[in-house]
N, C-alpha and C positions, 0 to 999 in steps of 0.2 A: 510417388508419394514424397511430398516435401515435408520434412520433419523439423520441429523446433526444439532447441535445447536450452537449458538454463544453468547458469553458473554464478558465482559471487566474487566480489572484487579482490579477494585474496588470490584470485584468478577465477572469478565467476562470470558467467555471461549467459544471456538468453540467446541461443544460437539458432537461427533459421536456416535449415539445410535444404538444398534443392535436390540432392541425390537421394535415391531410394534407401541407401544405407546411411546411418548417422556417423558423421566424422567428428572427432574431438578437435576443438580449436586449441592448438598448442602455442601459437605465437603470442608474444606479449606486446608487440608494437603494432597495434591495430590502428588503422586510419579511421578517425571519427568523422562521419558525415551526417550531421544533424540538421534538420530543417524545421524551423518553427512554422507550424501550420495554423491557419485561422479556420477552425472548424465551421462549416456552414450547415448548421443543424436546423431542423424544422421546428415548429411549435411543439412544446413538450406536453405529454400526457402524464407527466410525473405528478402524482397526487400531492406530494409534499409542498408544491407551490401554493396550494390553497391557504396555507398558514400565513402567507405574505399579505393577503387582503389588498392587493395592489389596486384593484378597481375602486374599492372604498377609499383608499388613501388618495387616489387621483381625484376622486369626486370632492374630497376635502381641499383640494388645491395643493397637495404635496408635490413638490417639484423634484426633478431628477438631478442627481449629483453627477458631475462630469467624471469620466473614466480617466485616471491619472496616466499621463503619457511618459512620465519621467521616473517611474519606479521599477523598471525592469520586468514588467508583466507581459504576458501573452494576451493579446486582445482576442476574445472569442466573438465571432460574428459582429465585428465593430459597426457594420452598416445596418444592423437590426436594432430593435428596441432596447435590447440589453446593452448595446453600445460598447461591447468589449468585456463587460463583467462576466464571470464564469457562471452564467445562468442560461436558461433557454432563451431563444431570441425574442419571445413574446413577453419576457419579464423585464421590468424597468427598475433601476436602482433609484428609488425615491426617498425623500426625507422620512425618517422613522424606520428604516429597514437596514439590515445587514446585507452586504453585497460581496459575495465570494469572489476570489481572484484565481487566475491560472498563472502558473510559473513556467519558465522555460524547461526543456528536458534536463533531467538530473537535479532540478531544484524543487524544494517543497515550500508550501505556503508557510508564512511566519507571522501571520496576523489573524487573530480571532478574539471573540469575547472571552475574557478571562473567567476561570472557574466554571466553565460549562462542561457538561458531560455528554456521553453518547445516549441522549434521550431526546426525543422529538418534543418541541421544536428547537431545543438548545443545540442540537447537532447541526442546525442550519446556520448558526451564527458565526460563520467564518468570513474572513476578509476584513473589509473596512465598514464603518458605520456611516450612513448618510444622515448627517445631523441637520438641525434647523439652519436655515439660510443656505442650504446646499453645500454645507461645509463637511468635508470628509474628516472623520475622526479615526486616528490610528491607535488601536488598543495598546500597542507597545511602541511608543513614540520614538525611542532611541534605536529601534531595530529596523532592518530592511523588511520589505514585504516578502521577499523570497530569499532563501538561503540554500546553500548546497546540501543535497542529501548525503548519505554516507558513501556514495559512489560504489556501492557493493554489487551492483548488477549491471552488466553490459548486455546489449542485444546485438548479435551478429547475424546479419541477413544473408543467407545463401540461396534465397529463392529466385533471384533474378529479377525481382520487381519489388516495389515499395511495400512495406508492411507497416500498418499503423497500430500503435499501442495507445489505447484511449484510457486515461486515468480518470477515476471518479473524483468528484469534488467533495472533499470531506476535511474539515467541517464545511458543510454546504448542502446542496440538495441531491448529491450523489449522482448527478448526471455524468455520463462518461464522455466529457467534452474537453479534457485537458490533453492536448495532442502531442504525440511524439511520432514523427514519420521516420522510419528506419530504412535507409537505402543500403548501407553496408554495415556500419557499426554505430551504436549509440548507447549512452549511459542513461538509464531510466531513474526516476526519482525513487529513492528508498529512504523513508524517515527513520530517525533514531528514537530512543526511548523518551526523549523530551518532547516529541511531537504531540500534538493535541490528543488528549485522552489516551495516549499510548497506542494509537491506532496504526495500522499498516497501510501501505499503498495498495490500491486495487486496480487492476487493468482488465480491459476487454480487448481481445486481439482479433483483428480482422484478417481476412484472407489476403494473400499476395495480390497486388494490383489495386487494392482499396486504400487510398490515402486518407488522411485525417479529415479532409474536407468532405469526404463522402461517408466515412465510417465512424467518426467520433460524434455521433448524434444519438438522440433518443429515438430509436427506430420503431418498427412494427413487425408483425409476424410475416410480412410478405417477402422480406429480404434478410439474410443472415449477416447483418451488420449492426454496429453499435451494441446496445444492450441485448440484441438477438444474435450476436456473433457466437461461434461455437465454443471458443475457449476463453478462460479467465486465468489470470495470474495474480499473485500477490507477493509482497516482500516487506520485511522490516528488520531493523537491527536493534538488538537489545543491549542491556548492560554488559560490558566486557567485550563487545564487538561481535558477538555471535549474530549471524544473519540467517533468517529463515526465508526460503523461496518456495512458493507453491505454484503448481499448475493443475488445471482440472477442466472438466466440462462445465459449460455454462448451463445451470439448471433451467433457465428460461428457454434456451435453445433446445435442450434435450427433451423438454416436455412438449415441444411444439411440432408441427408437421415438418418444419425445416430439417429436423434431425433425420428424416428419411433419405436425405441426400448427404452422404458422408463427406467431410472435408478432405481435400487432397493435399493438406499440409498438416504439420504437427508441431509440438513443442517438446523439447527434451532438456532437462537440466544436466549440465556437464560440470565436472570439477577437474580440470586439467592439471592443477597444481596440488591436488590432494587436500587433506584437511577438512573433509566433509563426510557426512553420513546421510543415508537415505536413498542412495542410488541402487538400481536404476529408477528414474522417475521421468515418465514420458506420457504425453497424451497425443493421440492421433485419431484417424478415422475409425479405428477399432476400439477406442476407449482409452483408459488409463493403464499403463504398463508399469507396475511397481510391486515389489515384495511387501510394501507397506501401504497399499491402497486403502483409503479411508472414504467415508461418505460425509458429504457436507450438506449445505442447504438443498432441500428438495430431494435428498438422497443421491445427489450427483457425486461421482467419484473424483478424487483428487489425490495428489501425493505431495509431500514436503521434503525438501532437502535442507540440512543444517550445515552452514559453513562456519567453522570455528576460526576466530581471529587469533593472531599471534599474541594478543593481549592476554590470552589464557595462560601464558607463562607465569602470570601472577598466581595461578592455581597452586603452584608448589610453594609460594611464599606464604600463603594463607593456611593451607591445610596439608598435613602430612599423610593423611589416610582418610578414606571415605567415611570412616566411623566418626570423624569430626563433624560430619553433617548432622549428627544427632541433635544439635542445637535447633535445627529447623523443625524438629518434631516429625513423627511418622517415618523416621528412617529405619525403623524396624522392618519396614517393607522392602528393604534392600536384602537380597539373598546373599549367600556366601561369596558369590562372584562379583558383588557390587552392582548387580542389575536390579532394576526396580520391579518388584512383584506386583504391587497393587497401586496403580497410578491414581485411582480415585482417592485413596486414603492419603497419598502424598499431597495431592492438590488441596484436599480439605484441611490437612494439618498446617500447610503453609498459609492458607487463607486465614486460619484462626490464630496465627502467631505473628509476632513482629519479625520482619525480615532483618537478619543481621547482615549489614553491608559487607562485612569481611567474608561472608560465605557466598556472596552473589556470584562471583566468578566460578566457584566450585559448583554451585547449583546449575550454572549454565551448561556445564559438561553433561548434565543429565536432562537438559531441557528437551533434547530431541526425542526422549522417551515419552514426552507429554504432548506431542503435537499431532496426535491422531485427529483431533478435532479443533485444536486451538493453537494459536501462536501465543507464546508467553511474553507478557510485559510486566516487569516488576517495579512497583513503587513502594515507598514507605507507607505503612498502614496509618501511622499518625505522625504529625510533624515532629521532627527532631531538631534540636538546636545545634548539634555538632557542626562545626565549621567545615569539616571535611565532607560530610554528607551534603551540606548545602552547596558545596562546590561541585560535587558529582551530579546532583540532581538539577542544578541551575534553577531557572524560573519555574520548572515543573513542580518544585517543592511546594510552591504556594498555590498551585492550580489543582492538584489532584493527589491526595495522600491515601491511596489504597492499592490493592493488588488486582490487576486486571487480567482476565483471560480474553484475548482479543480474537474474535472469529475472523478468518480470512476468506469467507465465502459470502 
């Protein structure tokens, strides 16, 4: 059994282990061997592409915009009709459409239509806009197309063969075509709280020996690759530097005949430097192994580990005692030990109240109590004028002023 582990950049890593027993990665000086792959995916059966109306636009004479070669992007199937854009190979970036982009391993997309939400078709308006005259329009002109993620999650491959992590394109059509081939160690992209709509990165993990050219595709039920691969993972970093990492079974795989053949590898989250909660957290051919196993989409099991940043030293500067959290409302649900009794009431009270920025770091200490089904991403409920808040939230302040519970499945 080849097992996979996951940790976060305080010392976190997704560790792929070839031995039957799981070993903890203790060393800090890991050799990074990352390869940018150009996924060679087939035509997509993703129903979301129907919203593009490409055939009609082409009939009107809408022309294709060129894929930018000088913006630090990863070209997805550059020899196909999509010409490098992060879409299925049969999809063209034509005038009047948004064209999603793929970034190198460890980086996240930094261009999308402003003030859009996780609602279809707005959720597909990522990347650049192909305007009239085949002119590309950059929503945030002064910013790069790709920026570094939080660097919170490393992948260490001990399987003896390449393992591909295939990230979904969001905002975009959620194809799992953003490639990271892991040969020994790689840093995968983890967004922070300013990322589009507060969403997390989502990955499909293929078996050892399946590189991104074969595995980062929209597949079918004949082979356990791409969106039919057995395992999924997710990660994001919220205010204060806390990172959530999830592993679980892919519900599409689990509900198919493919699940009759159990995987011979697995994923395990590791925390060699401490500072985390939620261990053990592992998924392998037997299912999810965790004291905190939860059910996600389709009833498939998953587990989540929370990695606390050293930024939480601010906790002591803001609040002397857990009772100071009363300002959030619903804190009567904390019992005498400071543990949360009624998670639903806590969530409802926070959603109904304005989040006090001074208490965000304190609140993050309790976030791991709330992630049975969700990863928490906190935004202001309404726009504040305070200069300090504006600095903390950055451009996200003008994009989305609400409180999100972001599913990682």
